[in-house]
N, C-alpha and C positions, 0 to 999 in steps of 0.2 A: 407386754409382748415378750416372748422368749424364743429360743431357737426352734421350737416346734410350731411357730406361727404358720398360718395358712396364707399363701401368696394370693394376691388379688388375681382373679381370672381376666382373660383378655376381654375388654369391653367391645364385643363384636358389633360391627357395622357403625362404630364411632369414627367419624372422619378425622378426629384428632389423634388417632393412633398412627404413629409415624412408622413407615414401612420401607425396607430396603432389601435387595437381594444381591449377593455376590458369590463367586465361587469359593469353595474351600481350597485353600492354597497348601502346597507341600510344606511350607515353612511353619504351618500351624498344627501339624499332626505328629504323633509319635511314630515309632518304628512299626507299629501295627496298623497305622492309618487312622487312629482315633484323634478327634479334635481335642487338643490339650486344654487344660484349665487356664494357663497363662494366656493362650491365644483367645480363649473365650472371653477373658477379661478385657483384652484389647479390642475385641469386636464390640463389646458393650460401650467402650469409650468412643470407638469410631462412629457408631451410629448416633451417639450423643452429639458429636461434633457436626455430623451431617444435618441433624435436626436443628441445631442452633443456626447453621448457615442458611438452611431452607426457610426457617421462620424469620430470618432477618435480624437475629440477636447475637451473632458471633462477635461483632465489634462491641456491643454493650455488655455482654457477659462472656468474655473470652476464657476466663479461668474458673475451673471448678476442682475441688478436691473431694475424694471419696473417703468417707469415714467407715463405712461397712459395706461389704458385698456378700450376698448370699447366693450361691449357685446350686441348683438342683439338676443333677444329671439323671434325667428320667430314663433315657435310652441314648447311649453314645452315638455321636454323629461320626461317620467314617468316610474316608476318602475312597473314591471321588464322589463329590456331591456339590450341590448348590445350597447355600444357606438363605433362608427367609428369616429376616429379623423384624420384629415389631416392638416398638418402644412407646411407653405412655407413663404418665404420672399416676402413682398410687396413693400419694399423700404429700402434703406441702405445708410450708409455713412461709414466713417472710424472707428468710435467709437460706433456707435449705429445702430439699424435697427428696422423696423416694421415687426412684424410677424403676419400673419393671421392663425387662427385655426378655422376650421369648425368641429362642433360636430354634428353627426347625430345619431338618434336612429333607430334601425331596424323597429320600429313601426311607424315611420313617424315624430318624433320630430326633430327640427332643431335649432341649436344655432350657430351664427357666431360671431367671435371676431377678434379684432386686438389690438396688444399691442406694445408700444414703449419701446424697451429693450436697456439698456446701458451696454456695456462690462466693467467690473470692474477689475482692477489690484489687485490680492490677497495680494500683499505686502504692498501697500499704500492705498488701497480701493478708488482709484481715477479712473475716466473714462480712458480707455486704448484703444490703437489702436487694431483693429481686425486683426488677422494674415492674410497674403495674401491668404493662402490656404483656410481658412474658408470663407473669403470674396468672393473668386471665386465661392464657392458653393452657397452662398447667392444670387449672381447676376444671377444665372441660372434661377431664376423664376421672375426677375424684371429688368426693364431697368432704374429704378429710383435710382440713385447712389449719389444724393446730398441732402439727407434727412436732414431737419433742424427741430429743436424743436420750435413749436409754441403752446402756451397755448390756450386752448379752453374755460377755465372756470376761473371765478374770485370769490373768497370767499365772503360770506355774513357776516353781522354783527348781533350781538344780538339785537340791538336797534329796528330793523324792522322785527325780526324773527317771523315766525308762531309758532315755538315751539323750545325749547332748552332742551336737556336732557343729562345726564352724560352717558358715555360709558366706563365702567371699562376695563382697560388693564390687561390681565391675564398673568401669567408666560408662559402658553402654546401658547400665541400669538407671542412670541418673536422668531426670527429666527437667522441664522448664522451671520447676520450683527448686532446683538443685537438690532434690531428694530422690530416693529410689522410687521409681514408678510403681503404682499399686499392682500392676500386672505381674511384676517380678516376684512378689510374695507368693503368687500361685505356682511359681516354679518350685518353691520349697515344698508345696503340697504334692506336686507331681513326683518329686524325689521320694517322698514318703510312700506314696501309692505304688511306686516301683518296687518297694520292699514288701508290700502287702497286696499282691495281685488279686487275692480273693475279694477284696473290697470292690474291685472294678466289675465284678460279676453281678452286683446288685445296684439298684438305684441309690444315689448318694446325695446328701446335702452337705455342702462345705461352706463355711462362713468364715470370713476374715474381718476382724475389726482392727483399726489403726489407732494407736494411742499416741505415738510420737514419730516424727520422720526419721528415716535412715539416711545418713549422709555418706558421701564417698570418704573412705578412710576409717569408717566405723568397723570395729571387729564384731561382726554380727554372728550370733549363735542361735540355733534352733533347739529348744528344749521340748522333748516329747513326753507326754503323759498319757497313759492308758487308764480309762475309767470304766471298770467292768460293769456289766448289766447289774442293776440293783443299787448302784452308787451314783447314778447320773441324773437324779431328779432335779438337781440344781440347774441343769441346762433347760429344763422344761418339764412340766408334770407328765407329759405323754412319752417322755424319753426314759423313764425309770427302768424299763426292761431292755434298753438298748445299750450296748457298749459305745462309748464316745472317746475319740482320740483328740487331744489338743496339742497344738504346736505353738510354743511361745517364742517369739522372735525377740532377742535381747541383745543389747550392746552394753557390756559391763553389767551393772545392776539395774539398768533402765529397760523396762518393757516397751518395745516398739510396736508390736502387733501380736494378736492371738488368733489362731485358726482352730476351728473344730471340724471334725469329720465323723459322720455316722451314716449307717445305711438308712435309707428312706423308705417308709412304707407308703406305697401308692396303690 
């Protein structure tokens, strides 16, 4: 699989697709009323926690970390609106799974996402086997049961960067694992999109992969690279004719995460 993968469609009429609705809040939107990417990432976390609670596994599997999140903004969701979220498993293994979340606005906005989630043991904070009961529920929406991790992205260096800027880590960015929460990385993407408003006029696919945690006190920098059309085949064979932007999150010489951004053909 590569960045041009096709996301699994909603398994319609499957009772194991978990669904929630809630209002789009003012704190989740930009100054134009668009649902931001960092807020979108938080919504995918929130519905996951709701699903664990409703299925009765919140105490058994309380901690998960995300290794990769792919978000397709098909049509921006704009305030005021009500969000319909549907969540289901698209692939699984014994310690991790991929979860799809579709977010629809009643007014026609649509965002698709898929995230690679790892089950964490709360005693030693290491990847842990998913319980048989929870795994049984996951497999009711997918027949992919040998999911393996494959990185889609490789970090860039300062030497050939288009731009490098510091991204301060705040106390409010830190979560239960004492790391910067995954949703905060999407704020860095929002800052880049602010400088390239033309990208917001087309459907977008943005992917973030996490290589190492960011801690409070890290001097975090974001390194930007532009890969013109004709040079981006490494991201996926169908992307050769598309320009791709990458953002590499680094602390010193250590790559913490990599994001990619490109216009999506739909």
